[in-house]
C-alpha positions in Angstrom: -23.3 -27.4 13.1 -21.3 -24.8 15.3 -23.5 -24.9 18.5 -21.5 -27.8 20.1 -20.8 -29.0 23.7 -17.6 -30.9 22.5 -16.2 -31.2 19.1 -19.2 -33.4 17.9 -22.0 -32.8 20.2 -25.3 -30.8 19.8 -27.9 -29.9 22.5 -31.4 -31.7 21.7 -32.8 -28.2 21.1 -30.5 -27.5 18.5 -30.9 -30.8 17.0 -34.8 -30.1 16.8 -33.9 -27.0 14.8 -31.6 -28.8 12.5 -34.4 -31.6 11.8 -36.6 -28.7 10.3 -33.6 -27.4 8.4 -33.4 -31.0 6.8 -30.6 -32.6 8.7 -30.6 -36.4 9.0 -31.3 -37.6 12.4 -29.9 -41.6 12.9 -31.2 -43.6 15.9 -28.2 -46.1 16.5 -29.9 -47.9 19.4 -31.3 -51.3 19.3 -34.8 -52.2 17.8 -36.4 -53.0 21.5 -35.1 -49.3 22.4 -36.4 -47.5 19.1 -39.8 -49.4 19.4 -40.2 -47.7 23.1 -39.5 -44.2 22.0 -37.7 -42.3 19.4 -37.1 -38.8 18.0 -39.9 -38.1 15.4 -38.4 -38.1 11.7 -35.2 -40.1 12.8 -34.1 -43.1 10.8 -33.0 -46.3 12.4 -29.5 -47.9 11.7 -28.2 -49.7 14.7 -24.8 -48.9 15.5 -23.4 -52.4 14.5 -24.7 -52.1 11.0 -23.9 -48.4 10.5 -20.9 -48.9 8.4 -22.5 -51.4 6.0 -25.7 -49.0 5.7 -23.9 -45.7 5.3 -25.1 -45.5 1.7 -28.7 -44.9 3.2 -27.4 -41.4 4.1 -27.1 -38.2 2.0 -23.5 -37.2 2.4 -24.2 -33.8 1.6 -26.4 -33.2 4.3 -25.7 -32.9 8.0 -26.2 -36.0 10.2 -26.8 -36.2 13.7 -26.4 -39.5 15.7 -28.4 -40.4 18.7 -28.6 -43.1 21.3 -30.0 -43.5 24.9 -27.4 -41.2 26.6 -24.7 -40.4 23.8 -21.8 -42.9 24.2 -22.9 -45.0 21.0 -23.7 -41.8 19.1 -20.6 -40.3 19.9 -18.8 -43.1 18.4 -20.6 -43.0 15.4 -20.5 -39.2 14.8 -16.7 -39.3 15.5 -16.3 -42.0 12.8 -18.3 -40.2 10.1 -16.5 -36.9 11.0 -13.2 -38.5 10.5 -14.5 -39.6 7.1 -15.2 -36.1 6.1 -19.0 -36.0 7.0 -20.9 -33.1 8.5 -21.6 -35.3 11.5 -22.6 -34.9 15.2 -24.0 -36.6 18.3 -26.9 -35.3 20.3 -25.5 -34.7 23.8 -27.4 -36.9 26.4 -29.1 -39.0 23.7 -33.0 -39.4 23.8 -32.8 -39.4 27.5 -32.0 -35.4 27.4 -34.4 -35.0 24.5 -37.3 -36.2 26.6 -36.1 -34.5 29.9 -36.3 -31.4 27.8 -39.9 -32.1 27.0 -39.3 -32.3 23.2 -41.7 -34.5 21.3 -41.4 -38.3 21.0 -43.0 -41.1 18.9 -45.1 -42.6 20.4 -46.2 -39.4 22.2 -46.1 -41.6 25.5 -42.7 -43.3 24.4 -40.4 -44.5 27.3 -36.7 -44.1 27.1 -35.6 -47.8 27.4 -32.2 -49.2 28.3 -30.6 -51.4 26.0 -31.7 -55.1 26.3 -29.2 -57.0 28.6 -27.6 -54.0 30.1 -28.7 -52.6 33.5 -30.5 -49.0 33.4 -28.4 -45.8 34.2 
């Protein structure tokens, strides 16, 4: 994963290519956020359960984390990279993914702010 904007961030278009190449894409948002819109082919592990659920991921394959705007996914990527994983965060999160016209599930999906927090 060499195309980065920072040490552990990848642009959404690059993430889409990595998905096609077999990378794992992990949505670390809340259930409500995920239900509203998600990256096709991603798996859901909320940030607060990531450590206890790491065994759901294949350590031999790259993993890209995403959230709404990138903050939560950077935390996850930094932690996993520090533990020796090939890990990155998607720059700009699912908001950037949608802005770039990349596909969502459902097709008419809406990027939602985390419950209880004001929208960005």
